[in-house]
C-alpha positions as CSV (number, residue, x, y, z in Angstrom):
1,M,0.3,-14.3,10.6
2,R,-2.0,-12.3,8.4
3,I,-0.7,-8.9,6.9
4,A,-2.8,-6.7,4.7
5,T,-2.6,-3.4,2.8
6,W,-5.5,-1.1,2.0
7,N,-5.9,2.4,0.6
8,V,-9.1,3.3,2.5
9,N,-9.6,6.7,0.7
10,S,-10.4,8.5,4.0
11,I,-10.4,6.5,7.2
12,T,-13.2,8.7,8.6
13,A,-15.5,7.8,5.7
14,R,-14.5,4.1,5.8
15,L,-14.3,3.6,9.6
16,P,-17.4,1.4,10.1
17,R,-16.3,-0.8,7.2
18,L,-12.7,-0.9,8.4
19,L,-13.6,-1.9,11.9
20,A,-16.0,-4.6,10.7
21,W,-13.4,-5.9,8.2
22,L,-10.7,-6.1,10.9
23,E,-13.1,-7.9,13.2
24,N,-14.0,-10.5,10.6
25,S,-10.8,-10.9,8.6
26,G,-8.4,-12.1,11.2
27,T,-5.8,-9.6,10.1
28,D,-2.8,-9.1,12.5
29,V,-1.2,-6.1,10.8
30,L,-2.8,-3.6,8.4
31,C,-1.0,-1.1,6.3
32,I,-3.3,1.9,5.6
33,Q,-2.9,4.6,3.0
34,E,-4.8,7.8,2.2
35,T,-6.0,8.3,5.7
36,K,-7.1,11.9,4.9
37,T,-7.0,12.8,8.6
38,T,-4.6,14.3,11.1
39,A,-2.7,12.0,13.5
40,E,-4.8,13.4,16.3
41,G,-8.0,12.7,14.3
42,F,-7.0,9.1,13.6
43,P,-9.4,6.6,15.3
44,A,-6.8,5.0,17.5
45,D,-9.3,4.5,20.4
46,E,-11.8,2.6,18.2
47,L,-9.0,0.4,16.9
48,R,-7.6,-0.2,20.4
49,E,-11.0,-1.5,21.5
50,L,-10.4,-4.3,18.9
51,G,-7.0,-5.0,20.2
52,Y,-4.9,-3.0,17.7
53,E,-2.1,-0.5,18.4
54,S,-1.8,2.3,15.9
55,A,1.1,4.3,14.5
56,V,0.2,7.2,12.2
57,N,2.0,9.6,9.8
58,A,-0.6,12.1,8.7
59,T,-1.2,15.9,8.6
60,G,-4.9,16.1,7.6
61,R,-4.4,16.5,3.8
62,W,-5.5,14.0,1.2
63,N,-2.6,11.6,1.9
64,G,-1.4,10.1,5.2
65,V,-0.4,6.5,6.1
66,A,-0.7,4.3,9.2
67,L,0.1,0.9,10.6
68,V,-2.2,-1.0,13.0
69,S,-1.1,-4.2,14.7
70,R,-2.2,-6.6,17.3
71,V,1.2,-8.4,17.3
72,G,3.4,-5.5,18.4
73,L,4.4,-2.1,17.0
74,D,8.0,-1.2,17.9
75,D,10.8,1.0,16.5
76,V,8.4,3.2,14.6
77,T,9.9,5.4,11.9
78,L,7.7,8.2,10.6
79,G,8.4,9.3,7.0
80,L,10.8,8.2,4.3
81,P,14.5,8.7,5.4
82,G,16.2,10.8,2.8
83,G,12.9,11.3,1.0
84,P,12.4,14.4,-1.2
85,D,10.2,17.4,-0.4
86,Y,7.3,18.6,-2.5
87,D,6.3,22.2,-2.2
88,G,8.8,22.7,0.5
89,A,7.8,19.8,2.8
90,Q,8.1,16.0,3.1
91,E,4.6,14.6,2.6
92,P,3.3,11.9,5.0
93,R,3.7,9.0,2.6
94,A,5.7,6.4,4.6
95,I,5.7,4.7,8.0
96,S,7.6,1.6,9.2
97,A,7.6,-0.5,12.3
98,T,8.5,-3.9,13.7
99,C,5.4,-6.0,14.0
100,G,6.1,-9.3,15.7
101,P,8.8,-11.1,13.7
102,A,8.7,-8.8,10.7
103,R,9.7,-5.3,9.7
104,I,6.9,-3.7,7.8
105,W,6.6,-0.5,5.7
106,S,3.3,1.1,4.7
107,V,3.8,3.5,1.7
108,Y,1.7,5.7,-0.4
109,V,3.8,6.5,-3.5
110,P,3.1,9.9,-5.1
111,N,0.6,9.8,-8.0
112,G,2.7,11.7,-10.5
113,R,-0.4,13.4,-12.1
114,E,1.0,13.9,-15.6
115,V,4.3,12.9,-17.2
116,E,5.3,16.6,-17.7
117,H,4.2,17.6,-14.2
118,A,6.7,18.4,-11.4
119,H,4.8,15.7,-9.3
120,Y,6.0,13.0,-11.8
121,A,9.7,13.9,-11.3
122,Y,9.0,14.0,-7.5
123,K,7.4,10.5,-7.8
124,L,10.6,9.1,-9.4
125,E,12.8,10.8,-6.8
126,W,10.5,9.4,-4.0
127,L,10.8,5.8,-5.4
128,A,14.6,6.2,-5.6
129,A,14.7,7.3,-2.0
130,L,12.5,4.3,-1.0
131,K,15.0,2.0,-2.7
132,A,17.9,3.5,-0.7
133,A,16.0,3.4,2.6
134,A,14.8,-0.2,2.2
135,A,18.0,-1.7,0.8
136,A,19.5,-2.8,4.1
137,D,16.3,-4.5,5.4
138,A,15.6,-6.0,2.0
139,A,19.0,-7.7,2.0
140,G,18.7,-8.8,5.6
141,E,17.6,-12.1,7.2
142,R,14.6,-10.7,9.1
143,P,11.2,-10.9,7.3
144,F,10.7,-7.5,5.7
145,A,8.1,-6.1,3.3
146,V,7.0,-2.9,1.8
147,L,3.3,-2.8,1.3
148,G,1.0,-0.1,0.0
149,D,-0.4,1.9,-2.9
150,F,2.5,2.3,-5.3
151,N,0.6,4.1,-8.0
152,V,2.4,2.0,-10.6
153,A,1.1,-1.0,-12.5
154,P,4.2,-3.3,-12.8
155,T,3.2,-4.8,-16.2
156,D,0.7,-4.2,-19.0
157,E,-1.3,-7.2,-17.6
158,D,-1.9,-5.0,-14.5
159,V,-4.2,-2.6,-16.3
160,W,-7.5,-3.5,-17.9
161,D,-6.7,-1.9,-21.3
162,P,-3.0,-0.9,-21.8
163,A,-3.8,1.1,-24.9
164,L,-5.9,3.5,-22.9
165,F,-2.9,4.3,-20.6
166,E,-0.4,5.0,-23.4
167,G,1.6,8.1,-22.5
168,A,0.0,8.4,-19.0
169,T,1.5,8.0,-15.6
170,H,1.4,4.7,-13.7
171,V,2.6,2.7,-16.7
172,T,5.7,4.6,-18.0
173,P,9.0,2.9,-18.5
174,A,10.6,5.2,-15.9
175,E,8.1,4.3,-13.2
176,R,8.4,0.6,-14.0
177,D,12.2,0.8,-14.0
178,A,12.0,2.4,-10.5
179,L,10.0,-0.6,-9.3
180,A,12.5,-3.0,-10.9
181,A,15.3,-1.1,-9.1
182,L,13.5,-1.5,-5.8
183,R,13.1,-5.3,-6.4
184,E,16.9,-5.5,-7.1
185,T,17.5,-4.7,-3.4
186,G,16.3,-8.2,-2.7
187,L,12.5,-7.8,-2.8
188,S,10.0,-9.9,-4.8
189,D,6.5,-9.0,-5.9
190,V,4.0,-11.2,-3.9
191,V,1.3,-11.4,-6.6
192,P,-2.1,-12.1,-5.0
193,R,-4.7,-14.4,-6.5
194,P,-8.0,-12.8,-7.7
195,L,-11.3,-13.8,-6.1
196,K,-12.9,-13.3,-9.5
197,Y,-11.8,-12.8,-13.1
198,A,-8.4,-13.7,-14.4
199,H,-6.2,-10.9,-12.9
200,P,-5.9,-9.6,-9.4
201,F,-6.8,-5.9,-9.9
202,T,-6.8,-3.9,-6.6
203,F,-8.2,-0.5,-7.8
204,W,-11.3,0.4,-9.8
205,D,-12.3,4.0,-10.5
206,Y,-15.6,5.1,-9.2
207,R,-16.5,6.5,-12.6
208,E,-18.0,4.8,-15.6
209,L,-18.9,1.6,-13.7
210,G,-15.3,0.7,-13.3
211,F,-15.8,-2.0,-10.7
212,P,-18.8,-3.8,-12.2
213,K,-17.1,-3.8,-15.6
214,N,-13.8,-4.8,-14.0
215,K,-11.9,-1.9,-15.5
216,G,-9.2,-2.1,-12.9
217,M,-5.5,-1.8,-12.1
218,R,-3.1,-3.6,-9.9
219,I,-1.3,-0.8,-8.1
220,D,-1.5,-2.0,-4.5
221,L,1.6,-4.1,-4.1
222,V,3.4,-6.3,-1.6
223,Y,7.2,-6.4,-2.0
224,G,8.9,-8.8,0.4
225,N,12.4,-10.0,0.9
226,E,13.4,-13.7,0.8
227,A,12.6,-14.4,4.4
228,F,9.2,-12.9,4.0
229,T,8.2,-14.5,0.6
230,K,9.4,-17.9,1.8
231,A,6.9,-17.7,4.6
232,V,3.9,-16.8,2.3
233,T,1.2,-19.5,2.3
234,D,-1.5,-17.5,0.5
235,S,-2.3,-14.0,-0.9
236,Y,-5.5,-12.6,-2.3
237,V,-7.4,-9.5,-3.2
238,D,-10.4,-9.1,-1.0
239,R,-12.6,-8.0,-3.8
240,E,-15.7,-8.3,-1.7
241,E,-14.7,-5.2,0.3
242,R,-14.9,-3.1,-2.9
243,K,-18.6,-3.9,-3.2
244,G,-21.5,-1.9,-1.9
245,K,-22.3,1.6,-0.7
246,G,-19.4,3.5,0.9
247,A,-16.6,1.4,-0.4
248,S,-13.1,2.6,-1.0
249,D,-12.0,2.6,-4.7
250,H,-9.2,0.1,-3.6
251,A,-9.6,-3.4,-2.2
252,P,-7.5,-4.9,0.6
253,V,-4.6,-7.1,-0.4
254,V,-4.1,-9.9,2.1
255,V,-1.0,-12.0,2.7
256,D,-0.9,-15.1,5.0
257,L,2.5,-16.2,6.3
258,E,3.9,-18.9,8.6
259,L,6.1,-16.8,10.8
């Protein structure tokens, strides 16, 4: 079974690349973030033609998440149970479903913007709610994983130059403590292997030749419980998909399992 996560940074803009990647990669389940479309505008018909069912949580703003699967898509939950509101509403940042033998979450953790911003406090509240919502499945015997764009680099090794991020979001102790608390529910970080260079970055900014210079971050994560991680046979960052015209600023993270 092959499961992947990918922040596509607009599924409309990335659709030809997405369809080609799914057709060629052998992916069974894909967690998608930053759809930037409504649920009605999501390309479910095009994905169905490739054999994939879709479940979408999106309102047409810059966020939005989805799950697409060719091994089943059951017991879908839209949103983060108990999650906080921002500006009076719960943003579409989480979706979960049972895909074959595994329970899978696709999440797009709030960015946080700046440490003093209200969005940063919201980010920490959101991560605490994710921990609470995931705890039962994380401790269970069924394979379970939370995949997505966490907007947090777990360690200093996960950013290309830690000194440049001092005092900024994505690397603060509070954010990293929130990830550690999530892992304490019974989840482990499935660290992928890089296809090039020493560290498996998953995001490179479009500006200042971030990708060619490998000025990246590892913020797209796969957190699995024991039943999930024991089944992992390989994991890698598909860096090739970050290349070329019209690429997302994130690369897919792929996990192979014997389930």
